[in-house]
DRENBALO-884037 format. One record per residue: residue in three letters; y, z, x of N, C-alpha, C, CB in turn. Coordinates in nm, 2 decimals. Atoms other than C-alpha are relative to their C-alpha. Glycine has a CB too. Layout:
# residues N
MARLO, ALA, Y, Z, X, Y, Z, X, Y, Z, X, Y, Z, X $
...
//
This chain:
# residues 174
MARLO, MET, 0.06, -0.19, 0.04, 7.42, -3.62, 4.75, 0.04, -0.01, -0.18, 0.15, 0.20, 0.12 $
MARLO, LYS, 0.09, 0.02, 0.14, 7.48, -3.72, 4.38, -0.10, -0.01, -0.03, 0.01, -0.08, -0.05 $
MARLO, LYS, 0.17, 0.10, -0.01, 7.19, -3.94, 4.37, -0.11, 0.14, 0.01, -0.02, -0.14, 0.21 $
MARLO, LEU, 0.11, -0.05, -0.04, 7.00, -3.64, 4.52, 0.01, 0.16, -0.11, 0.02, 0.02, 0.18 $
MARLO, THR, -0.02, -0.04, 0.18, 7.13, -3.38, 4.27, -0.03, -0.01, -0.09, 0.06, 0.00, -0.06 $
MARLO, LEU, 0.08, 0.04, 0.14, 7.04, -3.59, 3.97, -0.13, -0.02, 0.03, 0.05, -0.13, -0.07 $
MARLO, ILE, 0.14, 0.00, -0.04, 6.68, -3.60, 4.16, -0.04, 0.11, -0.03, -0.02, -0.04, 0.14 $
MARLO, ILE, 0.05, -0.12, 0.04, 6.67, -3.22, 4.16, -0.06, 0.04, -0.10, 0.06, 0.05, 0.00 $
MARLO, LEU, 0.00, 0.02, 0.15, 6.80, -3.18, 3.80, -0.12, -0.06, -0.04, 0.11, -0.07, -0.05 $
MARLO, ALA, 0.09, 0.10, 0.05, 6.55, -3.45, 3.72, -0.15, 0.09, 0.00, 0.00, -0.16, 0.10 $
MARLO, LEU, 0.07, -0.03, -0.02, 6.28, -3.28, 3.86, -0.05, 0.18, -0.07, 0.03, -0.05, 0.12 $
MARLO, GLY, 0.02, -0.12, 0.02, 6.33, -2.92, 3.80, -0.01, 0.02, -0.19, 0.12, 0.08, 0.09 $
MARLO, THR, 0.02, 0.01, 0.17, 6.36, -3.02, 3.38, -0.15, -0.04, -0.02, 0.12, -0.13, -0.09 $
MARLO, LEU, 0.16, 0.07, 0.02, 6.03, -3.21, 3.43, -0.10, 0.13, 0.02, -0.04, -0.14, 0.15 $
MARLO, ILE, 0.10, -0.07, -0.05, 5.84, -2.92, 3.59, 0.05, 0.16, -0.06, 0.00, -0.02, 0.18 $
MARLO, PHE, 0.00, -0.09, 0.07, 6.01, -2.63, 3.42, 0.05, -0.03, -0.18, 0.09, 0.08, 0.08 $
MARLO, GLY, -0.07, 0.01, 0.14, 6.17, -2.73, 3.06, -0.04, -0.14, -0.08, 0.16, 0.00, 0.02 $
MARLO, GLY, 0.03, 0.10, 0.08, 6.06, -2.92, 2.76, -0.13, -0.08, 0.06, 0.13, -0.09, -0.01 $
MARLO, CYS, 0.11, 0.10, -0.04, 5.76, -3.11, 2.94, -0.12, 0.06, -0.02, 0.01, -0.05, 0.14 $
MARLO, SER, 0.11, -0.10, -0.04, 5.51, -2.84, 2.88, -0.14, -0.05, -0.07, 0.04, 0.17, -0.06 $
MARLO, ASP, 0.10, 0.10, 0.03, 5.14, -2.98, 2.81, -0.08, 0.10, -0.07, -0.07, -0.08, 0.13 $
MARLO, LYS, 0.11, -0.13, 0.12, 5.03, -2.66, 2.55, -0.03, -0.13, -0.12, 0.12, 0.21, -0.10 $
MARLO, LYS, 0.10, 0.08, 0.15, 4.78, -2.80, 2.27, 0.08, 0.01, -0.07, -0.14, 0.05, -0.07 $
MARLO, VAL, -0.01, 0.00, 0.13, 4.89, -2.84, 1.96, -0.07, 0.14, -0.07, -0.06, -0.13, -0.05 $
MARLO, GLU, 0.07, -0.08, 0.02, 4.82, -2.52, 1.79, -0.11, 0.01, -0.10, 0.08, 0.07, 0.01 $
MARLO, ASN, 0.05, 0.05, 0.14, 4.72, -2.62, 1.42, -0.13, -0.07, 0.03, 0.11, -0.12, -0.08 $
MARLO, PRO, 0.07, 0.04, -0.01, 4.40, -2.70, 1.41, -0.04, -0.14, -0.12, -0.05, 0.11, 0.02 $
MARLO, ASN, 0.05, 0.04, 0.12, 4.37, -2.84, 1.03, 0.11, -0.15, -0.01, 0.02, 0.13, -0.14 $
MARLO, THR, -0.03, 0.09, 0.00, 4.41, -3.18, 0.91, 0.09, 0.02, -0.16, -0.11, -0.09, 0.03 $
MARLO, GLN, -0.08, -0.04, 0.10, 4.69, -3.20, 0.62, 0.04, -0.14, -0.03, 0.11, 0.11, 0.02 $
MARLO, ASN, -0.06, 0.16, 0.00, 4.78, -3.47, 0.38, 0.11, 0.11, -0.11, -0.14, -0.18, -0.09 $
MARLO, ILE, -0.06, -0.03, 0.08, 5.12, -3.46, 0.24, 0.09, -0.07, -0.05, 0.01, 0.07, 0.02 $
MARLO, ASN, -0.07, 0.13, 0.06, 5.37, -3.65, 0.04, 0.10, -0.08, 0.05, 0.04, 0.04, -0.10 $
MARLO, SER, -0.15, 0.04, -0.03, 5.68, -3.67, 0.20, -0.01, 0.03, 0.16, 0.13, 0.10, -0.08 $
MARLO, LEU, 0.02, -0.09, -0.15, 5.70, -3.64, 0.61, 0.21, 0.00, 0.02, -0.14, -0.15, 0.19 $
MARLO, THR, -0.15, -0.01, -0.02, 6.12, -3.72, 0.56, 0.07, -0.06, -0.10, 0.05, -0.05, 0.11 $
MARLO, ARG, -0.09, 0.08, 0.10, 6.34, -3.90, 0.35, -0.04, -0.19, -0.01, 0.17, 0.02, 0.08 $
MARLO, VAL, 0.09, 0.13, 0.00, 6.19, -4.24, 0.43, -0.09, -0.05, 0.04, 0.03, -0.06, 0.04 $
MARLO, ILE, 0.19, 0.08, -0.04, 5.87, -4.20, 0.52, -0.06, 0.08, -0.13, -0.12, 0.06, 0.20 $
MARLO, THR, 0.05, -0.04, 0.06, 5.75, -4.09, 0.18, -0.09, -0.06, -0.07, 0.05, 0.04, -0.03 $
MARLO, VAL, 0.09, 0.08, 0.10, 5.44, -4.16, -0.04, 0.05, -0.07, -0.11, -0.09, 0.08, -0.07 $
MARLO, GLY, -0.06, 0.08, 0.14, 5.53, -4.45, -0.28, 0.08, -0.12, 0.06, 0.11, 0.11, -0.11 $
MARLO, LYS, -0.16, 0.07, -0.06, 5.80, -4.58, -0.08, -0.01, -0.16, 0.11, 0.08, 0.14, 0.14 $
MARLO, MET, 0.07, 0.16, -0.10, 5.84, -4.89, 0.11, 0.07, 0.02, 0.14, 0.07, -0.19, -0.07 $
MARLO, PHE, -0.01, -0.05, -0.12, 5.80, -4.84, 0.49, 0.09, -0.08, 0.03, -0.11, 0.02, 0.09 $
MARLO, GLN, -0.11, 0.08, -0.05, 6.11, -5.00, 0.65, -0.07, -0.02, 0.12, 0.15, 0.07, 0.00 $
MARLO, ASN, 0.03, 0.08, -0.19, 5.99, -5.25, 0.94, 0.13, 0.05, 0.08, 0.01, -0.23, 0.01 $
MARLO, ILE, -0.11, -0.01, -0.10, 6.17, -5.18, 1.25, -0.06, -0.05, 0.14, 0.06, 0.14, 0.00 $
MARLO, THR, 0.04, 0.10, -0.12, 6.15, -5.35, 1.57, 0.03, 0.13, 0.13, 0.12, -0.19, 0.01 $
MARLO, LEU, -0.01, -0.10, -0.12, 6.13, -5.11, 1.88, -0.06, -0.07, 0.12, -0.08, 0.14, -0.03 $
MARLO, LYS, 0.02, 0.04, -0.12, 6.08, -5.21, 2.24, -0.11, 0.10, 0.06, 0.13, 0.00, 0.08 $
MARLO, ASP, 0.07, -0.08, -0.07, 5.75, -5.08, 2.40, 0.01, -0.01, 0.15, -0.12, -0.02, -0.04 $
MARLO, GLN, -0.02, -0.07, -0.17, 5.67, -4.91, 2.79, 0.03, -0.13, 0.05, -0.15, 0.09, 0.09 $
MARLO, PHE, -0.02, 0.07, -0.08, 5.69, -5.31, 2.88, 0.15, -0.07, 0.01, -0.09, -0.08, -0.02 $
MARLO, ASP, -0.09, 0.09, 0.06, 6.02, -5.37, 2.73, 0.03, -0.09, -0.08, 0.02, -0.03, 0.05 $
MARLO, LYS, -0.01, 0.08, 0.08, 5.90, -5.60, 2.49, 0.03, 0.05, -0.14, -0.10, -0.08, 0.02 $
MARLO, PRO, -0.06, -0.05, 0.11, 6.06, -5.58, 2.17, -0.16, -0.03, -0.11, 0.16, -0.10, -0.04 $
MARLO, VAL, 0.11, 0.01, 0.03, 5.75, -5.51, 1.91, 0.02, 0.05, -0.18, -0.09, 0.08, 0.11 $
MARLO, SER, -0.06, -0.04, 0.12, 5.78, -5.50, 1.53, -0.13, 0.02, -0.09, 0.12, -0.11, -0.05 $
MARLO, LEU, 0.09, -0.02, 0.08, 5.53, -5.39, 1.24, -0.06, -0.15, -0.08, 0.07, 0.10, -0.09 $
MARLO, SER, -0.04, 0.12, 0.09, 5.37, -5.68, 1.02, -0.09, 0.08, -0.15, -0.08, -0.20, 0.07 $
MARLO, ASP, 0.07, -0.04, 0.11, 5.26, -5.68, 0.68, -0.16, 0.01, 0.00, 0.03, -0.09, -0.10 $
MARLO, LYS, 0.20, 0.00, 0.01, 4.86, -5.67, 0.79, 0.02, 0.14, 0.05, -0.13, -0.12, 0.13 $
MARLO, THR, -0.05, -0.16, -0.10, 5.01, -5.29, 0.95, -0.13, 0.07, -0.10, 0.24, 0.09, -0.03 $
MARLO, LYS, 0.08, -0.12, 0.11, 4.75, -5.04, 0.78, 0.03, 0.13, 0.05, -0.19, -0.02, -0.01 $
MARLO, LYS, -0.01, -0.07, -0.01, 4.86, -4.78, 0.97, 0.08, 0.04, 0.10, -0.07, 0.03, -0.02 $
MARLO, VAL, -0.10, 0.00, -0.11, 5.12, -4.64, 1.17, 0.02, 0.18, 0.08, 0.16, -0.06, -0.09 $
MARLO, ILE, 0.01, -0.17, -0.02, 5.06, -4.30, 1.43, 0.15, 0.03, 0.11, -0.21, 0.06, 0.10 $
MARLO, PHE, -0.17, -0.06, -0.01, 5.41, -4.10, 1.50, -0.08, 0.10, 0.08, 0.11, 0.07, -0.15 $
MARLO, VAL, 0.00, -0.10, -0.08, 5.38, -3.87, 1.78, 0.17, 0.02, 0.04, -0.09, -0.04, 0.12 $
MARLO, PHE, -0.17, -0.06, -0.02, 5.74, -3.65, 1.85, -0.02, 0.10, 0.11, 0.08, 0.08, -0.15 $
MARLO, LYS, -0.01, -0.16, -0.14, 5.63, -3.39, 2.14, -0.11, -0.09, 0.07, -0.06, 0.23, -0.05 $
MARLO, LYS, 0.03, 0.05, -0.09, 5.48, -3.45, 2.48, -0.18, -0.02, -0.04, 0.07, 0.08, 0.12 $
MARLO, ALA, 0.20, -0.03, 0.05, 5.10, -3.27, 2.34, -0.03, -0.08, -0.02, -0.06, 0.07, -0.12 $
MARLO, THR, 0.09, 0.04, 0.11, 5.08, -3.45, 2.07, -0.03, -0.16, 0.08, 0.09, -0.01, -0.19 $
MARLO, GLY, 0.00, 0.14, -0.06, 5.14, -3.81, 2.27, -0.15, -0.01, 0.11, 0.18, -0.02, 0.11 $
MARLO, HIS, 0.16, 0.00, -0.06, 4.87, -3.69, 2.50, -0.11, -0.03, -0.07, -0.05, 0.12, 0.04 $
MARLO, THR, 0.10, -0.08, 0.09, 4.62, -3.56, 2.25, -0.02, -0.19, -0.08, 0.09, 0.17, -0.13 $
MARLO, ALA, 0.06, 0.16, 0.05, 4.64, -3.94, 2.06, -0.03, -0.08, 0.13, 0.13, -0.10, -0.11 $
MARLO, ARG, 0.02, 0.13, -0.12, 4.65, -4.14, 2.42, -0.12, 0.05, 0.07, 0.15, -0.02, 0.12 $
MARLO, ALA, 0.16, 0.01, -0.06, 4.31, -3.94, 2.52, -0.08, -0.06, -0.12, -0.08, 0.16, 0.05 $
MARLO, LEU, 0.06, 0.07, 0.10, 4.18, -4.08, 2.21, -0.03, -0.15, 0.02, 0.08, 0.01, -0.11 $
MARLO, LEU, -0.04, 0.17, -0.03, 4.32, -4.46, 2.23, -0.05, -0.01, 0.17, 0.22, -0.06, -0.02 $
MARLO, ASP, 0.07, 0.02, -0.15, 4.22, -4.45, 2.65, -0.13, -0.02, -0.02, 0.01, 0.11, 0.10 $
MARLO, ALA, 0.12, 0.03, 0.02, 3.86, -4.39, 2.56, -0.06, -0.07, -0.04, -0.03, 0.04, -0.03 $
MARLO, LYS, 0.04, 0.09, 0.04, 3.87, -4.70, 2.34, 0.07, -0.14, 0.07, 0.00, 0.03, -0.12 $
MARLO, SER, 0.01, 0.12, -0.06, 3.88, -5.06, 2.40, 0.17, -0.07, -0.01, -0.12, -0.08, -0.07 $
MARLO, ASP, -0.11, 0.05, 0.02, 4.23, -5.23, 2.48, 0.06, -0.05, -0.16, -0.02, -0.10, 0.08 $
MARLO, ASP, -0.02, 0.08, 0.15, 4.22, -5.44, 2.13, -0.02, 0.10, -0.11, -0.13, -0.12, -0.02 $
MARLO, TYR, 0.04, -0.04, 0.13, 4.13, -5.13, 1.92, 0.12, 0.03, -0.11, -0.09, 0.12, 0.02 $
MARLO, LEU, -0.13, -0.03, 0.09, 4.47, -5.04, 1.78, 0.02, -0.17, -0.06, 0.17, 0.07, 0.13 $
MARLO, LEU, -0.05, 0.09, 0.04, 4.53, -5.41, 1.74, -0.12, -0.08, -0.15, 0.02, -0.08, 0.14 $
MARLO, ASN, 0.11, 0.05, 0.14, 4.16, -5.45, 1.54, -0.01, 0.07, -0.13, -0.16, 0.00, 0.04 $
MARLO, LYS, -0.03, -0.08, 0.11, 4.28, -5.18, 1.33, 0.09, 0.00, -0.09, 0.01, 0.08, 0.04 $
MARLO, ASN, -0.15, 0.02, 0.05, 4.59, -5.32, 1.25, 0.07, 0.18, 0.01, 0.00, -0.07, -0.20 $
MARLO, VAL, -0.05, -0.15, 0.01, 4.71, -4.95, 1.35, 0.15, -0.04, 0.10, -0.13, 0.15, 0.07 $
MARLO, ALA, -0.13, 0.02, -0.02, 5.10, -4.92, 1.49, -0.01, 0.17, 0.11, 0.12, -0.02, -0.18 $
MARLO, PHE, 0.00, -0.16, -0.08, 5.14, -4.64, 1.75, 0.18, 0.01, 0.06, -0.14, 0.01, 0.17 $
MARLO, ILE, -0.17, 0.00, -0.05, 5.54, -4.52, 1.79, -0.01, 0.16, 0.05, 0.15, -0.04, -0.16 $
MARLO, ALA, -0.04, -0.15, -0.08, 5.63, -4.21, 2.03, 0.16, 0.00, -0.01, -0.05, 0.01, 0.18 $
MARLO, ASP, -0.13, 0.00, 0.05, 5.95, -4.08, 1.97, 0.05, 0.07, 0.17, 0.02, 0.10, -0.18 $
MARLO, ILE, -0.01, -0.04, -0.11, 6.10, -4.00, 2.31, 0.19, 0.00, 0.05, -0.11, -0.09, 0.08 $
MARLO, SER, -0.15, -0.04, 0.03, 6.48, -3.97, 2.23, 0.05, 0.12, 0.04, 0.02, 0.01, -0.13 $
MARLO, GLY, -0.07, -0.15, -0.04, 6.51, -3.61, 2.36, -0.06, 0.02, 0.11, -0.03, 0.12, -0.10 $
MARLO, MET, 0.03, 0.02, -0.16, 6.38, -3.71, 2.72, 0.11, -0.05, 0.04, -0.11, -0.10, 0.05 $
MARLO, PRO, -0.14, 0.02, -0.06, 6.67, -3.70, 2.93, -0.03, -0.15, 0.08, 0.05, 0.15, 0.13 $
MARLO, SER, 0.08, 0.13, -0.05, 6.67, -4.08, 3.05, -0.01, -0.01, 0.14, 0.06, -0.13, -0.05 $
MARLO, ILE, 0.05, 0.01, -0.12, 6.61, -4.07, 3.41, -0.14, 0.04, -0.02, 0.06, 0.08, 0.09 $
MARLO, ILE, 0.15, -0.03, 0.02, 6.27, -3.86, 3.33, -0.05, -0.07, -0.05, -0.05, 0.09, -0.07 $
MARLO, ALA, 0.09, 0.10, 0.04, 6.16, -4.14, 3.09, 0.04, -0.09, 0.10, 0.01, -0.05, -0.15 $
MARLO, SER, 0.02, 0.15, -0.04, 6.25, -4.40, 3.33, -0.07, -0.04, 0.15, 0.14, -0.06, -0.02 $
MARLO, MET, 0.03, -0.04, -0.18, 6.12, -4.20, 3.67, -0.17, 0.02, -0.02, 0.10, 0.21, 0.08 $
MARLO, PHE, 0.14, -0.13, 0.04, 5.82, -4.05, 3.49, -0.08, -0.04, -0.13, 0.06, 0.19, -0.05 $
MARLO, ALA, 0.04, 0.05, 0.17, 5.73, -4.14, 3.07, -0.03, -0.16, 0.02, 0.17, 0.03, -0.14 $
MARLO, ILE, 0.04, 0.13, 0.04, 5.74, -4.52, 3.10, -0.07, -0.04, 0.12, 0.12, -0.09, -0.04 $
MARLO, PRO, 0.11, 0.05, -0.12, 5.55, -4.54, 3.47, -0.11, 0.01, -0.07, 0.00, 0.09, 0.16 $
MARLO, ASP, 0.13, -0.04, 0.06, 5.29, -4.33, 3.31, -0.06, -0.10, -0.17, 0.04, 0.18, -0.03 $
MARLO, LEU, 0.01, 0.10, 0.12, 5.31, -4.55, 2.97, -0.12, -0.12, 0.06, 0.17, -0.07, -0.04 $
MARLO, LYS, 0.08, 0.15, -0.05, 5.25, -4.87, 3.14, -0.16, -0.01, 0.03, 0.07, -0.05, 0.15 $
MARLO, LYS, 0.12, 0.05, -0.01, 4.89, -4.76, 3.24, -0.07, -0.03, -0.12, -0.06, 0.09, 0.08 $
MARLO, HIS, 0.08, 0.00, 0.10, 4.80, -4.80, 2.89, -0.02, -0.15, -0.05, 0.05, 0.09, -0.10 $
MARLO, LYS, 0.00, 0.18, 0.03, 4.72, -5.18, 2.78, 0.07, 0.02, -0.15, -0.20, -0.10, -0.02 $
MARLO, TYR, 0.00, -0.01, 0.17, 4.77, -5.07, 2.39, 0.17, 0.00, 0.04, -0.09, 0.17, -0.10 $
MARLO, PRO, -0.16, -0.05, 0.02, 5.16, -5.11, 2.31, 0.03, 0.09, -0.08, 0.10, -0.10, -0.04 $
MARLO, VAL, -0.05, -0.12, 0.04, 5.37, -4.79, 2.28, 0.12, 0.01, -0.10, 0.03, 0.07, 0.12 $
MARLO, MET, -0.12, 0.05, 0.01, 5.62, -4.85, 2.07, 0.09, 0.13, 0.00, 0.01, -0.08, -0.13 $
MARLO, LEU, -0.09, -0.17, 0.03, 5.94, -4.57, 2.15, 0.13, -0.03, -0.05, 0.03, 0.12, 0.16 $
MARLO, ILE, -0.13, 0.00, 0.04, 6.21, -4.46, 2.00, 0.06, 0.05, 0.10, 0.04, 0.06, -0.12 $
MARLO, ARG, -0.10, -0.02, -0.09, 6.48, -4.40, 2.23, 0.11, 0.06, -0.06, 0.03, -0.12, 0.04 $
MARLO, ASP, -0.10, -0.02, 0.11, 6.75, -4.36, 1.98, -0.02, 0.18, -0.03, -0.04, -0.11, -0.14 $
MARLO, GLU, 0.07, -0.12, 0.09, 6.81, -4.01, 1.85, 0.06, -0.03, -0.13, 0.04, 0.17, 0.05 $
MARLO, LYS, -0.01, 0.08, 0.14, 6.95, -4.19, 1.55, -0.09, -0.05, -0.09, 0.05, -0.08, 0.02 $
MARLO, ILE, 0.08, 0.02, 0.08, 6.68, -4.33, 1.46, -0.14, 0.09, 0.02, -0.01, -0.15, 0.01 $
MARLO, SER, 0.12, -0.10, -0.01, 6.45, -4.07, 1.56, 0.01, 0.11, -0.13, 0.01, 0.11, 0.15 $
MARLO, ALA, -0.06, -0.08, 0.10, 6.68, -3.87, 1.29, -0.12, -0.07, -0.10, 0.18, -0.01, -0.04 $
MARLO, LYS, 0.05, 0.01, 0.05, 6.47, -4.08, 1.06, -0.10, 0.01, -0.04, 0.03, -0.02, 0.00 $
MARLO, TYR, 0.15, 0.02, 0.00, 6.14, -4.02, 1.10, -0.04, 0.15, 0.07, -0.06, -0.15, 0.11 $
MARLO, ARG, 0.03, -0.12, -0.05, 6.14, -3.70, 1.27, 0.01, 0.13, -0.09, 0.09, 0.02, 0.11 $
MARLO, ASN, 0.01, -0.09, 0.07, 6.07, -3.36, 1.08, -0.04, 0.08, 0.11, -0.06, -0.01, -0.11 $
MARLO, ASP, 0.01, -0.12, -0.09, 6.10, -3.05, 1.29, -0.11, 0.10, -0.01, 0.12, 0.07, -0.02 $
MARLO, LYS, 0.13, -0.06, -0.01, 5.85, -2.88, 1.11, -0.12, -0.07, 0.01, -0.01, 0.09, -0.09 $
MARLO, TYR, 0.12, 0.03, -0.03, 5.59, -3.09, 1.16, -0.01, -0.11, 0.12, -0.07, -0.05, -0.13 $
MARLO, GLU, -0.02, 0.06, -0.10, 5.68, -3.25, 1.51, -0.12, 0.06, 0.08, 0.14, 0.02, 0.04 $
MARLO, ASP, 0.09, -0.03, -0.09, 5.38, -3.06, 1.63, -0.14, -0.04, 0.00, 0.00, 0.11, -0.01 $
MARLO, TYR, 0.14, 0.12, 0.06, 5.12, -3.30, 1.46, 0.03, -0.12, 0.01, -0.05, -0.01, -0.17 $
MARLO, ILE, -0.02, 0.19, -0.03, 5.06, -3.66, 1.52, -0.02, 0.02, -0.16, -0.15, -0.15, 0.12 $
MARLO, ALA, -0.04, 0.04, 0.16, 5.16, -3.81, 1.18, -0.08, -0.13, -0.03, 0.18, -0.02, -0.04 $
MARLO, ILE, 0.08, 0.14, 0.01, 4.93, -4.10, 1.06, 0.08, -0.10, -0.16, -0.21, 0.06, -0.03 $
MARLO, ILE, -0.04, 0.03, 0.10, 5.11, -4.32, 0.78, -0.11, -0.13, -0.07, 0.15, -0.03, 0.03 $
MARLO, SER, 0.12, 0.09, 0.03, 4.88, -4.52, 0.60, 0.13, -0.11, -0.10, -0.17, 0.11, -0.11 $
MARLO, LEU, -0.10, 0.11, 0.08, 5.04, -4.85, 0.45, -0.07, -0.13, -0.07, 0.11, -0.05, 0.11 $
MARLO, ASN, 0.06, 0.16, 0.06, 4.94, -5.15, 0.24, 0.12, -0.08, -0.06, -0.12, 0.02, -0.13 $
MARLO, ASN, -0.11, 0.09, 0.06, 5.18, -5.45, 0.24, 0.14, 0.13, 0.01, -0.06, -0.07, -0.20 $
MARLO, PHE, -0.15, -0.05, 0.00, 5.47, -5.19, 0.34, 0.00, 0.13, -0.06, 0.11, -0.10, -0.07 $
MARLO, LYS, -0.04, -0.14, 0.09, 5.43, -4.95, 0.09, -0.10, 0.11, 0.09, -0.07, -0.01, -0.21 $
MARLO, ILE, 0.07, -0.14, -0.01, 5.32, -4.59, 0.17, -0.06, 0.03, -0.05, 0.05, 0.09, -0.01 $
MARLO, THR, 0.11, -0.10, 0.09, 4.99, -4.47, 0.05, -0.04, 0.11, 0.02, -0.10, -0.04, -0.01 $
MARLO, LYS, 0.01, -0.06, 0.00, 4.93, -4.21, 0.22, 0.07, 0.08, 0.17, -0.09, -0.02, -0.06 $
MARLO, ILE, 0.00, -0.06, -0.12, 5.02, -3.95, 0.48, -0.08, 0.15, 0.05, 0.13, 0.01, 0.02 $
MARLO, THR, 0.11, -0.13, -0.02, 4.81, -3.75, 0.70, 0.06, 0.08, 0.11, -0.17, -0.06, 0.06 $
MARLO, LEU, -0.04, -0.08, -0.08, 4.90, -3.48, 0.96, -0.12, 0.05, 0.08, 0.08, 0.10, -0.06 $
MARLO, VAL, 0.07, -0.05, -0.07, 4.65, -3.41, 1.25, 0.00, 0.04, 0.07, -0.05, -0.02, 0.02 $
MARLO, SER, -0.07, -0.04, -0.08, 4.65, -3.20, 1.55, -0.09, 0.00, 0.14, 0.06, 0.11, -0.05 $
MARLO, THR, 0.09, 0.03, -0.07, 4.30, -3.32, 1.73, -0.03, -0.16, 0.04, -0.08, 0.05, -0.05 $
MARLO, GLU, 0.09, 0.15, 0.04, 4.15, -3.66, 1.85, -0.13, 0.05, -0.10, -0.09, -0.08, 0.16 $
MARLO, LYS, 0.13, 0.01, 0.10, 3.84, -3.58, 1.64, 0.07, -0.05, -0.13, -0.10, 0.16, -0.04 $
MARLO, GLN, -0.11, 0.05, 0.12, 4.08, -3.59, 1.36, 0.02, -0.15, -0.02, 0.15, 0.04, 0.03 $
MARLO, LEU, -0.10, 0.14, 0.02, 4.28, -3.86, 1.45, -0.12, -0.14, 0.05, 0.17, 0.01, 0.14 $
MARLO, GLU, 0.13, 0.12, 0.00, 3.95, -4.10, 1.53, -0.05, 0.02, -0.17, -0.17, 0.04, 0.15 $
MARLO, LYS, 0.02, 0.04, 0.14, 3.86, -4.01, 1.16, 0.05, -0.07, -0.11, -0.01, 0.08, -0.04 $
MARLO, VAL, -0.06, 0.02, 0.12, 4.14, -4.05, 0.97, 0.05, -0.20, 0.06, 0.15, 0.15, -0.03 $
MARLO, LEU, -0.01, 0.18, -0.05, 4.19, -4.44, 1.22, -0.14, -0.04, -0.04, 0.01, -0.04, 0.20 $
MARLO, GLY, 0.12, 0.04, 0.06, 3.83, -4.47, 1.09, 0.02, -0.03, -0.16, -0.09, 0.11, 0.02 $
MARLO, GLN, 0.04, -0.01, 0.16, 3.92, -4.45, 0.70, 0.05, -0.15, -0.06, 0.10, 0.15, -0.09 $
//
């Protein structure tokens, strides 16, 4: 009975709450100097190791040129739509890491729906599952954007916010 109740609650949460496919409203590309206290132009980006959708630990390298951050389902879908149209090694060839914050998602929803969906994608998606880690990188003011952090040997050189596939592709091409 408990399992049935949990499944019903999980499905209700998925259907009615927090999982909207609403598209990002703001179509503008923005360059900002600071996303959070630890993501600020001129600072060193602290290398992190996160597990990907296949439960494999993934870290950035000194060759990483850009990091894509998504904090909401809609922005994740926008980024994935672009990346799914590219070759499986697109991110690797461009030295780009993709990080998705799923820390706010109930673990049952993540394990039953989100993770299996992410496993359909061949490129690694580093997953933030811990709210304490998320707090370092998340800024609610900018959560409706895809944040692209440009790096030079881990030094943050630029922070760009985009909201469309076309804008993301342009920034990744720079």
